[in-house]
N, C-alpha and C positions, 0 to 999 in steps of 0.2 A: 621561267622555264620549268616544265614538269619533267622530273626524272623517271617517273613511273607512268604507265598508261593510267588515265583517269579512273578507269574501272578498277584497276588493282589498288590504286591509292584509296578510292572510296571503300573497297572491301577491307583494306587494312584498318581504316578508321572505324568501320562498322564492327570489326572484331577486336577492338581495343576498348578497355574500360572507359566508360563515359567520363566526361568532365563533370566536376561538381556544378551545382546550380550557379554558385558565385562565379566560377571560372567561365561558364557558358555565358553568363551575363556580361562579364568583363570582355570576353571575346567579341560578343555582339556589339557592345557599346564602343569598343575601340574601333571596330570597323565603321560604325555610324558616325562617330564624333571626332576621331583623331586622324591626323594626316599620316600617311605611310603605314596603314595597318598591317602590311606585309611584314613589318618588323616584329609583330607579335609571334611568340613561340607557337601558340595554337594547340589544338587538341592532341594530335599525335606526338609532336615533339615534347609537349608538356608532360604527357604520360611517360615518355622516355626519360625525361629529367627526373620525374618523381620516382620511377622504378630504379634508376641508377642510384639515387639518393637512399632509397630503402636498402639497396644492396651494400652501399658504402657505409651508411649510418654515420655521417659526419657530425662533429660537434660544432665546428665553425666553417661557414661557407662564405666566400667572397664572390659577389656577382658584380661584374663591370658592365654596366648598361642595364638600367631598370626598365626603361620605356614606360609602359602602363602598369607593370607589376605582375603580369601573368606568370612569368617564369619564376619570379621570387616566391610566389605562393606555392608553386609546384615544388620548388626546392625545399621549402619548409616542411613539406609532407614527410620527408625522409629523415629529418633531423633527429638526433638524440633528444631525450626529454629536456636536457638543459642546454640545448643547442641554440645557435643564433646565425642569422644571415645578415651580413653587412652588404648592402647594395648601393652602388654609386651611379648617379646620372647627372649630367651637366644641364639638362633641360628642366629648369625650375617651373616652367609652365605646366608640366605634367605631374608636379608633386602632389597637389591636392587630389587629383584624379586617382593616382596610385594609392595614396594614403587612405582614400575612402574605401577602396577595395581590400586593402589590408585589414581594415576594420570590419568590413562585411564578412571576410573569411576568418575573422577572429584570430589573426596571426600578428597583430600589431606589436605585441610584446616579444615576438621572435625576430623582428626585422628592424635593423638599424639602417635607416635610409639617409644617405649622405648626398647633398646636392653640391656639385663642384666638379673640377677636373680630376679624373682618376690619377693622372700622372702626378699630381700634387698630393692627393689624399693617400694613396697606397703607402708611400714611404712613412707616413705618420702612424700607420696601423701597427699596434704592438702584438696583435694575435698571430698565431700560426693557423693555417687553414688546411682542413682535410680535403676541401674541394673548392676549386675556383671555376666560375662560369664566365667566359669572355664573350660578350655580344654587344660591342660598342663600335666606335669609329675604326674602320678597318686599317687605316694607315698607321695606327698605333698598336696593332696586335702584337707585333714583336716587342715593342716597348713594354706592354703589359706583362708579357711572359717574363721578360728580364726582371721586372720589378717584383713579381710574385714568386719566382722559383725558389728563392731563398727563404720564403715564408712558409714553405711547405715541408713537412716531415717526409721521410721515406714512406712510400706507399700511398701518398696523397695524389689527387687527380686534378687535371686541368681539362675542362671541356670547353671547346671553342666552336661557336656557331658560324654559319655562312662560309665555310671553307671551300665550298664548290662554287659559290658566287655565280649562280645561274648558269653554270657550265663554262664560264669565261676562263676558268683555270686551265682548260685543255685547248684553248684557242689562242691564236696569236694576240698578244697583248698590244692594244692600240697605244700609240704614242700619247702620252698625257693621261692615260688611265691609271692614276696612282693607286686607286683602291684595288684593282685587279692585281697590279704589280705587287702591292703589299701583301695580299693574301697568298699569292704564289710563293713569295719569299718566306712568308710565315710557315706555310706547309713544308717547305724544304728545311727550314730552320728546325722545326719540331722533329721532322723525320731523321735528321742528321745529328741531333743533340744526344750525346751519350748519357746524359743524366735522366733521360726518360725513355720509355717504350710507348709506342703509339699505334692507334688504329683510326682510320678515317671511315666513318659510317656514312653511306649515301642516303641519310635520312633527311627528308625535306631539302634544305639547301646545304647539307653537309655538316656533320659534327665530327670534329677531331677530338679524340680522347687520348690523353697522355697521362701515364702513371710514372711518378717520380721513383727512380731506382735507388 
């Protein structure tokens, strides 16, 4: 589902700082080689993530859902000098592909890539995080939030992708559509949690940004 007229979307992209050559190649190769390339953050959203990171200047970032590594590379761009991104994905088949692009982007030393179930890995992490990016299995969005909220200091951010879910969040949820149900519940959960303030940006498939109070 396109939330903006295609001409407006194209104009927005045309007037946004270009991807790096490595990100452009990663974008292209993901679309050529990998299933479900729509999962890629892509040019516009990638630049949004990079810009937000430059504004926040985090030391530690947690990314839940690596896919082919595009968003992780974008997140690294705004890290402090001694910063690190811990990124978790359960799809081991994409590990070599993502790692090859971390190397091409010269960010391998900034990224701690964990393969496994984030539900199991997050409790073992000792760091506190200035920024968390959630972009994984939708039915666990609320669980991820509950697992990370106490690992964030005051003023830290949680950014969550796909919170508009192709517009399904404003339609009647079909029986058995557990992903849409989970996202609707997650959006309500964040909006009503007194520990955060939030804004939902209608960028691409929707970004929910929450700041811990």
